[in-house]
N, C-alpha and C positions, 0 to 999 in steps of 0.2 A: 302752740307750745306742745311738745311731745314729751311723753314720760314712758319709762321702761322699767319693768320689774318682772323678772322671769317667773318668780313665784306666783305672782298675780296672774300672769299669762296662763300658767299651769292650772291655776284655780278656775280660770275661765274655760277650760278644755275638758269637757265631760268624760271623754274616753280615758283620761288619765286618772280617773277614780277607779278604774278596773283593777281587779285582783286576778292574777293569772298563776295557776298552780300554787296558790297560797301566798304569793308575793305580789306587792304593789307593782303594777306594770311599769316597766322601764322602756319607754318607746324610743328606739334609736334607728327608725326607718323613714325619717322625714324626707330623705332623698327620693324615695319611691312615692310616698303620699304623706303630705302633712296633716296634722289633726285640726279640724275646724273648731273655733271657739263657739260659745253659745250664740254670739251675735249673728254668726253666719247661719247656724242651724235655725235660729228663730226668724231670720229674714226669709228663709225658704218656707218655713211653716206658715208665716204670715201670708206668703203668696198663695199657697194652697188653701188656706183657711178663708181668706178675704178677697184675693184679687186673681183667682184662677180663671184666666181667659186667654185667648190668643192675642197676639200683638199685630199692630200695623193694619188691622182689617176693620174690626167693629168699632162703633162710636159710643157704645154704652159705657157707663162710668167704670165698671171693674175692668173692661178691656183697656180703657184709657189708662187706668192705673198700672196694669201690666206692662203696657207700652212704655209708660214713664219710667218704671223700674228698669226694664230692659235697656232702654236708651240711656238711662242714668248710669248704668254699669259701664257702658261704652265710653261715656264722657269720663267716669272715674279712672278707667284704665288709661285713657289718653293723657290725663293729668299725672297719673302715677309714673308713666314712662316719659313724660314731657314730649308728647308727639306734637311737632310743630303745626300740623294741620288740624289738630284736635280730634274730636270723635269721628270725623269723616275718614280717618285713616285706620280705624280699628275694625277688623273683621272678626266675628265670632265663629269658631270652628268647634269640632268635638273634643279636640285635644291638640297638643303640640305636634304629634305625628300627622294628623290631618292637616295642620297648618303647613308642614313641609311638603305634603302632597299637593296642596294648593299651589305653593310656590313653584314646585316642579311642573305640575300639569297645566298651570296657567302662564305664569311668566316664562318658565323654562321652555315650554312647547312652542312658544311664539319666538323666543329670542335666542335659542340655541340651535346650532346646526352642526353638521359634520365638519371637523377641523377646530371646533371650539373646545375649551377645557373648563370643567368645574373643578375647583381645587378644595378638597376637604382636609381633614387631619385624621391621623390614626387613632385619636382619642374620641372620635364622634360616636354618638348614640346611633343605633341602627335607623332611627327616624330621620337622620340626616345623612344616611348612606343609601339605603335601599331605594327610596324614590328617584335618586339620581341614576342608580344602575338601571332601574326600570326604564327611565326616559332615554338613557344612553342606548339601551338596546333597540329603542324605537327610532332614534334620531342619528346615532353614529358619532357623537361627540366623545371626548376623552374624560374620564374621571381620574384625577390625580390626588395624591395624599402628601400632606406635610408629615414628615416623621417626627417621632417622639424621642427625645434624649433619654440616656440612662438615668437621668435625675428627674424624669417625669414632666419635662417642659417641652414645648414646641421647639423643634429645631429649625430656626430661621436663618441658619448660616447660608443657605443656598436659595433664599426666598425669591430673589430676582429671577433666577433661572426657572423656578417652579412656577412663577406667574406668567411666563411666556405663553400667550394664546388664551389666557384665563378670561372668561366672561363673568364668572361668579366665584367669589371666595366665600365658603360657607363653613363656619366654625362654631364650636360651643363656647359659651361665655365662661363656663366652669365645668370641668369633667365630672361626670357622675360617678366615676371610679376613683380617679386620682385626687380629686379635690383641687386640682390645678386651676387657678384663675388665669385665663388668657389675656394677653394685652390687646384688648379689642380696638382701642383708640389707635394704637400703633398699626395694627392690621388694617384698619380702615384707611389710614393714610397710604399704606403700601398698595392696597387694592386700587384705590382711586388714582394713584400715580400711574399705575398700569392700565387705566381705563376700564377697570372691572368694577362690579358692584359687590357688596358684602352683605351676607346674611348671618345672623346670630341665633344660635339655639340658647335661649335664655332660661330654659326650663329649670336649671339648677342655680341660677344666679339671681333671678329677678326677686325672689322672696328673701334674699339674704344680704343684699346690699342696694345701695342707691343706683337706680337705672335711669339714665338720661339719654335717649336715642339722639337728641340733637347734639349734645356734648360729644358722644361717642362717634358721631357722624356716620352712622351705619344706614343701610338702605332697607333691610328687612329684619324683622325680629319675630320669633316664634316662641310661645310658652304656654303653660297650662295652669288653670286655676287650682287644681288639686295639689300642686306643689307650693301654693302660696296661701295656705290656710283656707282655701275655698273648696267648693264641691267638685266631684268628678263630673265628666260629661260636657265640659266647656273648655275650649282653648282660645288662644288669641293669635291672630296674624296681624302684624303691623308693617306697613310701608308707607313711603311718602305718597302724598295725594296725586302727584303727577305721574308716578309709576302705576298706582292702583287704577287710575283712570283708563290706562291703555291695556290692562290685563283682561282677557276674556273670562267669562264665567266658567267655573270649575264644575259645578253641578246645575242641572236644569229642572225646573218645575214651578210650583207656585211661590210667590213671594220675592222672586228674583227677576221679575219682568217689568218692563214699562208697558209693553203691549204684545198681543199674540193674535195672529190671524191665520187663515188657512194657508197663507203663503210663507209664514215664518214668524219670527219673534224679535222683539227689541229688548235687550236687557235693561234693568234699572241702572241708575247712576249710583255711584257710592258703594259703600260696604254691603248693602243688602243684595247686590247682584251676585254675591258669593254665598248668600245665606238662604238656599232653597229650602222650602218646606217649613213646617213649624220648628222654630229654634228652641234652644235650651233656655226657657224663660225663667223657670224657678232657679236654675243654676246661675243665670245672670244676676238675679236678685242676691243670691248667695255670694257671688263674686264681688258685686258692689260692696257688700258688708265686709268682706275680707279686706278689700283695698282700704276702706275706711278704718278698719281695725289696725292693719299694718301701718298706715300713715300715722295713726295715733301713738303707736309704739315708737316710731322713728326708725327708718331703715339703717341709719348710721349706728344707732343703738344696737339694733339686732346684729349687725355685722360685727361690732366690737364684742358683744356678748359671745357669739359663736366662735369668733377668733380666739378668745380667751379659753373657752371650753376645749376647743380642738388642740391648742397648744399644750394645755394641761394633760389631756389624754395622750398625746404623742409622747410627752416626757415620761409619763407614768408607764406607758406600754414598753418604752425602751428600758426603763429602770427595772421593771418586774418580769419582763419576758425576753430579755436580750438573748438572741440566739435561737429562740423557739418561735417567735412571731416576727414575721417580715411585714413591714408596712409598704403597701404598693401605692406610693405617692410621695410627694416632697416632704422631707423632714423639716425644712425651712418654712416658717410660717409667712414668709413674704409671699404676697399674691397666692394665698392658699385659703380655701373654704372649709366648711364643716363636714366634710366627707372623709371618712378613713376606711380604706380597704385593707384587710389583713389576710395574710396566708399563714396558717398555723402549721408548722412543720409536722408532717406525718398524719395530719388530720384533715379529712375532706371538709370544705367549707359548709356543706349541708349538715354534716355531724356536728360541727361547731354550733351552727344555728339551732339545731334541735336540742342540743345540751343547754344552751343559753335560755331557750324557751322554758326549760324546767324551773328556771329562776325568774321567769316573767320578763326576760330581756328579749326585745324584738330587734333583730338585725336581718339583713337581707343576704342570703347566699346565692350565688349564680354568677353568670357572665355579665349581668347588668345591661343587656342589649348593647354590648360593646365588644364583640368578638374580635375584630381586628386588633383592638388594644390588648386583649387578653393573649392573643397569638404573639404579639410583639414581645411580651414578657414571659412567654413560655408557661402560661397558666390556662387552666380550663375554667376557673371560677375563683372568687374570693368571698369572704364574709365582710359585708359593708356595714359600717356604723355611720349614721348621719344624724346630726343634730338640728334642732329647730329652736324658735324663740322661747318655747316653754321647757327647754332642757336645763337641767341643773347638774352641779358637780356630783350630786348623789346618784345621778344616772351613771356617770363614769365609775363611781365607787362600786356600784352593783354590777356593772359590766366586768370590771376587773375581777371581782370576787367570783363571778360565774365563770370567767375564762380560766381562773386558777383550778376551779373544780373540773371543768371540762378537760383541760390538759392533763390533770391528775388522773382522770379516769382512762384516758387513752394512753397513758404512760409516757 
């Protein structure tokens, strides 16, 4: 049984007790980094206090405990996303960006050649753009983009033409700028119809809704712990076992080998062939705790809570700031997540964010590592509001109060 109460989640989150510039903190930057609950912090502290040892090597008790926690987190993630092959399909990386580099430099380097196409979208994070450009420059394939419509959705009107020659379709599950939730199941069917594989950037979606890779019928998924109430420094790469088996190692060194001789080496089987060196062990313990915590809250409950908060905020922004604030994202709450990017007429997003900080309100100004999308809409930056499971209506109240003051100051 799951239960959800945002006020209790807030009480579980130590950073939300902070006072900033004389105001209780209003944290609206969960799209960049979510805040860990005590359970996550305590799991990492327990590791350092009681189980601090390396994994997969020593046989003494604390080392065995560290290995158990590390591999337990792998199993927890597999269950969380319903990986059909279980823990053997989960690779730990440093973050979502490294996961995409792994996908490009391992699977892509072997499977892509001149004449092939990788299809992205204009709303992608740089993590799902730059690695493909880097590999394109080495191998000579084409990188193509699905355009974004004026109402901030993927333009699929010409998708069959765009799919010609495509070996991989790689798209975000939810835009980190627009809040748009993309139709991944539909895109999976399109990709497979054309003989292509599909990768999903789930960094913005995995902590805010139910994620089932089997139901979505996707081939790769990348995301980060720090956007799902976990620690920084650990990311996740998932693919089906039969694909992972044929991917060459991305990094070389200790821990990823079956054998080494003066003539060469044999890589290990399974996920560890991609986890060279000492891995993020304490971070894995924290990630395991985060998955347990999120599961206890219920992902459908979190999705509904953030849907309600976002819809309320969009309505109030329109009522109170019509003509002065432009929302860069869908106004319709259908297939929309808890990210709201705003452009305040006549005020730079960095000035907006600095003014809001005077009221303890934390938002993110900038291009959000999505410059192609910014250029598509003629922007250099936006101020981004993003909700989490600990967010409350009073956070929106404080945001709007601070926005009124900021806009009043700039005239």
